[in-house]
N, C-alpha and C positions, 0 to 999 in steps of 0.2 A: 762164161768170163774164169779165168784162168788167178790162182793167187802168185804173188811175187814168192820168191823162195826164203825170203826174211818177214812173211806176214803170219802172224800167229794167230789162229780161229779164235774168235771172242776179245781179240784186244784190237784198237784201233791202229791202222797200219804204220801210222808214223811212230807209235810206240812200243817199238819194238825190242828195247832192252828194259831191265828192271830200273836202269839209271832214267831211261826216259820216263817213265811212270813215277817214279820218286822227284825228279823234278816238274812234270807237270803237277804233282800234289803239292810242292811247295808252291809253286805259283798261285793253284787254286788257294790255298790257304791264306795267302797274304800276311799282312804285316812285316814282320820281318824275315820270314822264310824264304821270299823269293831272292833275297841279297844271298842267301845260303844255298840257293839249289844245287849250283853245280857240285859244289863239294860234297852235300848229301848225296848226289846220284854216286859220286865217285865211291863215296865211303859206302855205302849200299852195295855197290857191285864189287867190291873187295869183301866183304863180309860174306855175299849171298849169291855171288856169281852175276852174270849179266842176261841170265833167260828170265824172261818177263812172268807175273806171276799173276794168281787171280783170286779170288774167295777169300779164305782164312789166311792162307799164306801172304796172301799182299796186305792184308789187315795186321798181320804180324809184323811184317818190314816195315810198316807206315808207324806201327806204334813203338819200335825199336829206334827209327828214325827220326820222329818227330817228339820224340820224350823233353818234356820241360821239366826237368828236375834241378 
């Protein structure tokens, strides 16, 4: 089975950018977050780039994007 060029190992195939990951997390959290999902995704890609993250790096991105101060 061959991987597509944009598929990253360990990440679901459709979540191929950091913005996709942030958008999915916003939808998962519910509440007011889904209405801001696209804006959060664009902001995350501006700050951190489009390359998807995992582990501690992804936790850091989520902690910055979903702050409630």
